[in-house]
TORROTI-927035 format. One record per residue (C-alpha): residue in three letters; x, y, z. Coordinates in Angstrom, 2 decimals. Example, Ala and Ser with C-alpha at 12.3 -4.5 7.8 and 13.67 -1.06 7.14 Angstrom:
2
R residuo       X       Y       Z
R     ALA   12.30   -4.50    7.80
R     SER   13.67   -1.06    7.14
This chain:
176
R residuo       X       Y       Z
R     MET -205.16  108.52   72.35
R     LYS -201.78  108.09   70.67
R     ASN -200.00  110.04   73.47
R     PHE -201.85  108.02   76.11
R     LEU -200.81  104.73   74.49
R     ARG -197.22  105.91   74.13
R     SER -197.13  107.05   77.79
R     ALA -198.59  103.74   78.93
R     PHE -196.06  101.88   76.84
R     LEU -193.12  103.92   78.17
R     LEU -194.23  103.32   81.76
R     ALA -194.47   99.59   81.21
R     ALA -191.23   99.52   79.25
R     SER -189.41  100.98   82.25
R     LEU -190.14   97.74   84.03
R     ALA -188.68   95.62   81.22
R     LEU -186.00   93.00   81.49
R     ALA -182.53   94.21   82.46
R     ALA -179.23   92.62   83.46
R     CYS -175.88   93.85   84.64
R     TRP -172.44   92.56   85.46
R     HIS -169.52   93.71   87.50
R     GLU -166.38   91.66   87.82
R     SER -166.46   91.68   91.62
R     SER -170.18   91.04   92.08
R     SER -172.29   87.96   91.79
R     PRO -174.89   87.77   89.02
R     PRO -178.17   89.50   89.82
R     ALA -181.38   87.57   90.20
R     PRO -183.17   87.39   86.85
R     ALA -185.88   89.96   86.31
R     VAL -189.17   88.98   84.73
R     PRO -190.70   91.73   82.59
R     PRO -194.43   92.37   82.54
R     PRO -196.20   91.66   79.28
R     PRO -196.01   94.61   76.89
R     PRO -199.13   96.81   77.05
R     LEU -199.06   97.64   73.34
R     PRO -199.42   95.30   70.41
R     GLN -196.13   94.14   68.94
R     SER -196.88   96.08   65.75
R     GLU -196.99   99.37   67.69
R     ARG -193.80   98.49   69.54
R     GLU -192.17   97.67   66.18
R     ARG -193.25  101.07   64.84
R     LEU -191.71  102.96   67.79
R     ALA -188.54  100.91   68.33
R     PRO -186.48  102.15   65.35
R     GLN -186.82  105.69   66.74
R     VAL -185.07  104.81   70.02
R     HIS -181.58  106.28   70.16
R     VAL -179.41  107.55   72.98
R     ASP -177.22  110.65   72.98
R     PRO -173.98  109.86   74.87
R     ASN -173.64  113.49   75.98
R     GLU -177.17  113.53   77.42
R     ALA -176.54  110.19   79.13
R     ALA -173.26  111.44   80.60
R     ALA -175.00  114.55   81.94
R     LEU -177.83  112.56   83.55
R     ILE -175.54  109.90   85.00
R     SER -173.09  112.57   86.21
R     SER -175.88  114.42   87.98
R     TYR -177.00  111.21   89.65
R     ARG -173.45  110.30   90.66
R     GLN -172.69  113.81   91.95
R     SER -175.86  113.75   94.07
R     HIS -174.19  110.77   95.79
R     GLY -170.83  112.53   96.21
R     LEU -169.15  110.82   93.25
R     SER -167.27  112.07   90.21
R     ALA -168.88  113.05   86.95
R     VAL -168.45  110.94   83.82
R     ALA -167.72  112.09   80.29
R     PRO -168.20  110.39   76.93
R     ASP -165.11  108.58   75.73
R     PRO -164.79  107.46   72.09
R     THR -163.18  104.11   72.91
R     VAL -165.66  103.22   75.66
R     GLN -168.45  104.41   73.36
R     LYS -167.30  102.01   70.64
R     ILE -167.27   99.13   73.15
R     ALA -170.88   99.93   74.14
R     GLU -171.99  100.25   70.51
R     ILE -170.46   96.92   69.53
R     GLN -172.04   95.22   72.56
R     ALA -175.53   96.65   71.93
R     HIS -175.42   95.70   68.25
R     ALA -174.14   92.20   68.99
R     MET -176.96   91.58   71.47
R     ALA -179.53   92.89   68.99
R     GLN -178.11   90.80   66.16
R     GLU -178.20   87.64   68.28
R     ASN -181.43   88.62   70.12
R     LEU -179.57   87.74   73.30
R     LEU -179.30   89.82   76.46
R     SER -175.80   88.84   77.59
R     HIS -172.53   90.39   78.65
R     ASP -170.66   87.63   76.87
R     VAL -172.38   87.59   73.47
R     ILE -169.10   88.63   71.77
R     GLY -166.63   87.93   74.55
R     THR -166.23   88.87   78.16
R     LEU -165.88   92.44   79.33
R     LYS -162.24   91.65   80.09
R     THR -161.51   90.49   76.54
R     ARG -163.33   93.46   75.03
R     TYR -161.45   95.98   77.21
R     ASP -158.13   94.18   76.63
R     ALA -158.70   94.29   72.86
R     ALA -159.31   98.04   73.12
R     LYS -156.15   98.39   75.26
R     LEU -158.16   99.88   78.13
R     SER -157.69   99.26   81.81
R     ARG -160.58   97.30   83.20
R     ALA -159.52   97.67   86.82
R     THR -162.76   99.47   87.57
R     ALA -164.73   98.82   84.40
R     ILE -168.43   98.08   84.68
R     GLU -171.18   97.24   82.24
R     ASN -174.96   97.38   82.45
R     VAL -176.96   95.77   79.68
R     SER -180.70   95.78   79.27
R     ALA -183.42   95.50   76.69
R     GLY -186.98   96.64   76.12
R     TYR -186.58  100.25   77.23
R     PHE -187.69  102.95   74.82
R     SER -186.03  106.00   76.43
R     LEU -182.86  106.91   78.29
R     ALA -184.91  108.08   81.27
R     ASP -186.65  104.70   81.51
R     ALA -183.41  102.75   81.14
R     LEU -181.80  104.83   83.89
R     ARG -184.81  104.42   86.19
R     GLY -184.67  100.69   85.62
R     TRP -180.97  100.54   86.44
R     GLN -181.40  102.81   89.48
R     SER -184.19  100.63   90.88
R     SER -182.09   97.45   90.58
R     PRO -179.48   97.16   93.37
R     PRO -176.74   95.57   91.20
R     HIS -177.32   98.03   88.34
R     ASN -177.41  100.95   90.75
R     ALA -174.16   99.79   92.36
R     ASN -172.58   99.95   88.92
R     LEU -173.95  103.46   88.28
R     LEU -172.52  104.54   91.64
R     LYS -169.16  102.77   91.34
R     PRO -166.45  105.14   92.65
R     GLY -163.66  106.16   90.31
R     MET -165.62  106.09   87.07
R     HIS -164.74  108.88   84.63
R     LYS -165.40  107.52   81.12
R     ILE -168.73  106.44   79.65
R     GLY -170.09  104.83   76.55
R     ILE -173.78  104.06   76.00
R     ALA -175.61  102.71   73.00
R     THR -178.87  101.23   71.77
R     ALA -179.50   98.81   68.95
R     TYR -182.78   97.94   67.29
R     ALA -183.61   94.27   66.77
R     PRO -186.58   94.04   64.39
R     GLY -188.92   91.12   64.89
R     THR -187.76   90.37   68.45
R     LYS -189.80   90.59   71.64
R     LEU -187.62   93.23   73.35
R     LEU -186.76   95.21   70.17
R     VAL -184.23   97.62   71.71
R     PHE -180.99   96.50   73.37
R     TRP -178.94   98.82   75.61
R     ALA -175.28   98.72   76.68
R     LEU -173.72  101.10   79.20
R     ASP -170.00  100.86   79.86
R     MET -168.03  102.96   82.33
R     SER -164.35  102.94   83.15
R     ASN -161.75  104.77   85.17
């Protein structure tokens, strides 16, 4: 029963709220998540266990990009730090936003990184990397970011927000 409930939860979580931003694109239409299939107490129990391995994420995203004729991406410590700070800031504020601690431009400028082709996807409510990626791939603006030509560096992070509805916040940053 526990595995069935977890599988049901993970399936529903893959449809959770997500948002993305790219400097040259207009904001996506807001997504409305379905109600969670598990009680909040069960979600709270599982959420602290959600973590993402940047190497695994880079491998999965690289495979997806290469299947579309694009370059692979590799973890980058500076881009990773940008993603970690963003995920934690969203979790701390319980706010799904690209601008919770400043714009992408200001964050990249502060890190002395070129943002000429920088992108960011943020989302919340996903409980696995596979579900987060499926969510981003099924959203045209998110998918456009995943398939942005010229990307080589990646940073991806999760942050747990106890007591919130979405519980797990995600930030994916990629740069040239």
